[in-house]
Structure formats: structure tokens, C-alpha cells
N, C-alpha and C positions, 0 to 999 in steps of 0.2 A: 268393334266399331258404333261411333254414333250409343255412347250407354247414354240410358235416359231412365228416370223413374218416373214411377205411375202415381198421377197427381191423388190424392183423394181428400179435395178439401172438406168436404161433409164429416167423414171422419175426424181429421184433425180440430174441425171444429166443434165437435162433439167432445174430443179429450181436452179442448180447453176450457171448456164451460164445467167440466167435470173433474178439472182439476188432475185429470190423470197423468203421472210421470213416468209410470212403467214405459220398458222399450216398446215399440211397435213395431209391427211385421213390415217390409219395407218390399216392393218389389222392382227390380230391376231388368231392362229389355237392352239387349244389344247387337247388333249383325256381328257375323263372322261368315269365312269360307273355308270350305275344308270338310273331311270327315274322320279327321284322327282328334283322337281324345285330346283336351288342353287344360293348362290350370288358368285360373281368372283368381287377381286379389281384390279384393271390394275391402274398402276402408269404410267402418262404419262405425264411430271413428277408427277404432283399433283394426288392424290389418286381418283379415280374416281367410284362409286360401278356397277354395272351389275347384273341384275339379270337375271338369264339363265332357259328356262322353255323348258324343251326336248320333242320334237315329234318324233313319229315313221312316218319315211318315209327312206325305204332302200334305194331307188334312191340318194335321197339327202345325204344322210348319205356318199354312196360311193361317189359322188361326192367331199364330204367336206373333206373324208377321204384322197382321191386322190390330193386336196389341198394340205392339211396339209403335207403327204409326199412329196409332191414337195417343198415345203417351207423348209422341214427337211435336205432333201438333198442337196438344193440349199445353207442351209448355212454351211456345209460341203465341198462343193465346193470352195465357197468364202474362207472359214479358207485354203483352200489348198493353195491360193495366198495371205496370209496374213504372210508377212516377221517375224514379232515377235511371231506369236504364232503356236504350233506344236499342228495339232488337234487330238490328240491321242484319248480321252475322246469322243469327236462326231463322231471317226472314229468307236469306239469300240460301241457308244450308236445309231447310224443306222445302225452298220451289226448286233445287236440285236433286234432292231425291227423290220427290216427286215426280220430278219427270223421268229419272230413271225407271222408277218404279212404275209409272205411269199410272200413278193414283192424283186424284182430282186434290185441291188444296181447300180447306175447311174456308168458311167466310170468316169477316174478322169479326173480333167480340163483340156482340150485340147491347145496346143499351149504352154505348160510350160517344156523346156528338162527333169526337173527334175521330172516331175509329169507325162508323158506320158511314161509309161511303153512299150508301142510298141518301141518308138524310143531309147528308151534308158535301153534295155530290156538285153545285155549281161552284161554291166557294173552295174542292178540297182543288178542282180541276182549274179555278182561276189563279188561285195564289198558292198551289204544289204543296198540300198542306203533308205533314208527315206521312199522315194514312194511304192518301193520294199517292206521295212517293215511293213508297213500299209496296202498293201495289202494283205501279207501273216496273218496280223491279223484280217480283213475280212474274208478271206477265212476259217480260224479256227474256227469264229463262225458262219458263213455261213453255213457249211459244211452240217448240217442236213436236208438242204430244200431237197424236193423232189426233182430228177433229177440233183441235185450240185455233184459236183466230192466228192468221199468219201475223207476223211483226210487223210486216210493213201495211198492214190493213189500215184505212183511217180512223179515230174513234167518230162515235156517233156525235151531230151536232147536240150543241147545249139546246133545252128549249127555251128560249127567251120569250116572254111576255110580251105580248104586242101593246107598244103603249097606246094610253087615249090620244086621242085629238088635243095638242095644248093650244090651238089656236093660233093668236101673238103671241111674241117672244115678251117677259115680261120687261116693265121699263126699269127694274132695279138690279138686270141681270150683274154680276161683280166684272170690271173689268180685266180681269187675270182672267176669266174664261176664254175671251177673244182670242187670246195667246197661247191656246193648248190644242193642239191637233186634234180633232176627230177622234182617231182609235186610241188614244191614250188612256190611260185610268189616271184620276185624277182627284187627289188626298188634298182637299184645302184648309188651310188652317186659321183664314179668317186674320190670324194677327201674328208676329212672330214669335209672342211670349205661348200658343197654345201650340207652335211649333217645335218649340222646346219641351213643352211638356208629353208631345207624341212621342220626340226623339225619346227621352228619359222612358217612356213608359216600353216603347219598342228596343230600348236595349236593356232593360230588366228583363225582358219576357225572352232576349236572345234573337230577336229578329222573326218570331213565331208567334204571333198573338193567341194561337193554338195551347200555347205553355200556360199559360191564364187558368186552363183548366187541368191539362195533363202535363205537370213542370217536367220538365229531361235535365238531368246533369250534364246536359252536354255543352259547353260552349263553345259557339259555330264561329263566333268573331263575324256576323255578319255587318252588322252597322260599322266597326272600327275598319273591317275591309271596304267598305262603301265610303265612307269617309275618306281613307286614305287613297282611294280609285277618284276621288271628285276634287282631291286637293281643299278639303272644306272643315274645319275643325272648329268648334266655338269653343271660345274661351268665357272666363266668369265676365271679363269686360263687355263679349258681345250680348250677353242675357239683358246687362243694364242697356246699350248703347242700341241694341238691333232696333227696339219697338221706335228709337228718333228717327231711323233710316230706314226701317223698311215698312213699309204701308201692309202688304199683305204677302202671302206665301203659299207655296203649294209642293207637292212632292207627284211629281207628272211620271211615266214611263210607256214603255210599248210592252214589255215583262214584268210581273212581281219577282220572278226566280231570284232571290238574292242568292241562296246557296250557289246557284251556277253560276253566276255571274249577270246581272239585269241590267237591261238598257235601260235606265232612267234618268232623272233628273231632278234640279231643285231649282225650281220658278219664282222669282222675287219679284214683287213691284216695290220699286226706290220711292220713298221721299225725299232723299236727298242724293242723285244719282254720282255725284262727284266722290261723295264718301264708302259710297255701296261699293265702287268698283275699285277705288283705291284699297279698301279691306278685301275685295276678292282676290284682285293681283296679287295685295302681300301676302295672300295665303295660299298664292299660286308660287309664289319666290320660295316659298319657306319648302314646296316639295321638289324642288331644282336642287337646296341645298341639302337635303337630307337623303335623297336619292341621288346618286353619282351619277347612275344610266340615264336619269332623266333630264327632257330638252324638250324646250320651248320654242315650236315655229309656229307661221301662220297657214291657214289651208284654206282654199277655196271650197266655200259651201253655198250651195243657189248664188252663186256669184256674188257672196261678198266673202270678206275675211273673217276670220275666226282663231280666236287664239289658240292652242293646242298645247297642253305639256302633259309628255307621256313617255314611260317607259317600254323598250323593247318587251318586256315580259308582261306588259297589261297591267302592273300590280299600280300604277299611275295612267291613268286618260280620262285626261277634264280638256272639254270642250268647252270655251264660254264666249256668249256674244251678248250683245245689249240691243234693244230696240226701244227707243225713247224711255219711259221709265221702266222698262221690264227686260230683268237679265236672266239667263239661263246658264248652268252650271249642270252637264250631260257628260255621262260615259258614253253615248251613243251619236257616230256622225249622221245616223239618217235621221235621230229624233229632233238634232240640231238643224238638220237641212228643211225639216217637216215644219218648224217653227217659223225659221227666216222667209218660208214662202208663203207665210198664211197673210192676208190681207192687212193691211193696218185697221180698217174699218170691219166690224162685225157684219154689215150688211154686202160688203165686196166678194164678189167672185164666188161660186160656186164647183168648182173643180177639183176633183177627188183626190189632188193633194194640196187644195187650198181651203180645206175645210176648219173651221174651228168648233170646239164645244160651243158655243154661242149660238150658231147658226143650225144648230140642231134642233129639231122639234121636242125629239124625247128628253133634250136636255131640260128645255123649255120647262116639258109636264113636271121633271124631276124638283126644280127651284121652284115650281106651285105648289109643290105637295112638301117641300123644304124650304123656306122663302130664304135669303140672304139674312134676315134680322134674327133669324135661329143661331 
């Protein structure tokens, strides 16, 4: 069971440098149960038969078991560096075997930005990077080890920096910020062409900007799935007409976990409300035609009528509402409700459910460091 080859990268490198092509010795480890002799076939690449005769030797068993564990975890570490292979199965296997044998797991390979959790902890936690997701998977499997943290224990708080005093709000805050709930993340594009640039960038790197550094040959389809859920799909014509109809655009949301199903939306500031609303409704009607189970209904959120196009299985779940020049299409009823509860003016109301980004001193400070004209 669980055969693994001992990794010898230094020896392999030396052989490559010296152009040595003769066969090299290979050490294979595996687990087995029982004490009777048995036959093993090794393909390297021709089949070779071996007879294994188990011996009772506790010290030798512990030594070999340690070497097997080192080789098994070494394979996981090497796969973490492989640009085309996502080590999901090996990650689960090592954690499962480690739990059974009560052995601690090695730290991920250091020196790589995406796999060093200490160097990338805040963004890994916030955006559920591949390294952080694999760490969560390992923790879930390993939690039953004596002394390990309980699965239901809360994670440590992120050590947020306390913002410096911002004083008065800047005079040139963008209008869009007054329509973004304070607890949302906010990716503002400034204009529609920038949104297209970001969308193509996100599509190229498969919804995980970490792929810019560590490219995975895995097509997760997060962007296409989100477009389908929101019932939004830009055409070639939209790239031309969009800047004439849309003044500003932003991606906002309550969480950015695209693989699991994020609560997010597209917030648009219209130059022409009629044309924008007609285009959004046209795309929503297209979802009704494409999915036979999709239905359109009007739901009440924050005391206002909101259009909902949805399927029972959640493949489509698109809420749409408009407040003056601002249009929000989102997957989340909570996000839509928070959007509708915001005051019409940035200076109005400071209730916990009625605070926008434009009212936060921390956002004012961010805008002082990153002014709108940039």
C-alpha cells in the first residue's frame, strides 16, 4: 500500500550535469500488513519480480517507516512546486495517513510566495488562495490528533493595522463609494474599459491571481459560473457601447470565495439609465430562455421591489435593482438589502446597517493615499 520513491534531486542534478545515462539505483518504499512472504512486481520500466520476507525488527521498522514518511511528504512538497499539478489528492492522503500514524505534517515548501502562509497570510485568508485552501483541508483531516486544535475552534483574528487619522473626507470621493456597504470588498474600475481589462485578466488566470506566479493546468470555470449565476455576459458590442452607457463600475461582495459560491455583485453607475436597464433586463431574459427551470419573480427586500431570476439548483441566482443612477446585480439577497438600506446621501445615517464606504474614515485615509485621479 502507498508506494513511494525516495527523491534524490541533488544526485539527479549531478547526473544531468555530467550527462550520465547509465541506470541509477532507485529506492522504493511501501506499507504492508501481515508476516508471511509475498511477491512484489516492480516496473522500471520492465517488470522485475521480488520476494519479500518480513522480519520482526522493531527498530528497523521504525527507521524504515520514518524513511517512507519522509519520502511520502517529500512527494507532496515537490508537487506543490509543480506548475501543472494541483496536489489535492496527495494533500488529503498525507493528512489522512499522518492522522492515523499520529505524525505531524511538514510545513509547505518555503521560498515560494503562494505556499508560504506566513508571508501571504492576510491575502491567503481573505481570498482563499490555493495554499490556504489546502491548509484548511489538512487541518480538517488532522484535527483528531491528540493535542491538535479542535475543528470547531475559531481562527486567530487578523492583526489589522490601525489607520491614521483621516480628518475630513476628501472632496473628490467617487459617487460609487456611497452605494457600497461598509463591510464589502470593493474593486473599482473607474470606467467600463478597465472592467473589461480586469475580466480578461481574471479569465486568463482562471479566477485565481495566484496563477500568475504558479500556473495550474486546472480549469475551474469560476468566471463562467459567476456570469451564468448573475445572468451577465458581455458581447463584443458591449465593449463598444459600454463606455457610452456606463460611467463607473465596481465588483463588490461580502466574500470573494469564487470556487465555493461567492456573495458578490456588479455595481454600475449609468450615464444612460434607460439603455443600461434595458440591456441588463435583456440579458436576464436570455437566462430565462436558456434554462427551462429559471423563473422571474419580484421579491421584497428592505421594503422595495427587487427583480429575481433564479433556478432551484442555484445555477442562476440574480437579483437586480436600481437606485437613481446606480444599478446592482448580485447573487446575494443580503448584499442587495444592504445596498437598498444605504442613505441617499453619504452624510446621512450611521446605523450599523446603513454605513457606506464613503462614510468610513479608514476609506478616506485610503483615498488620501490612493486619490481618485490615479
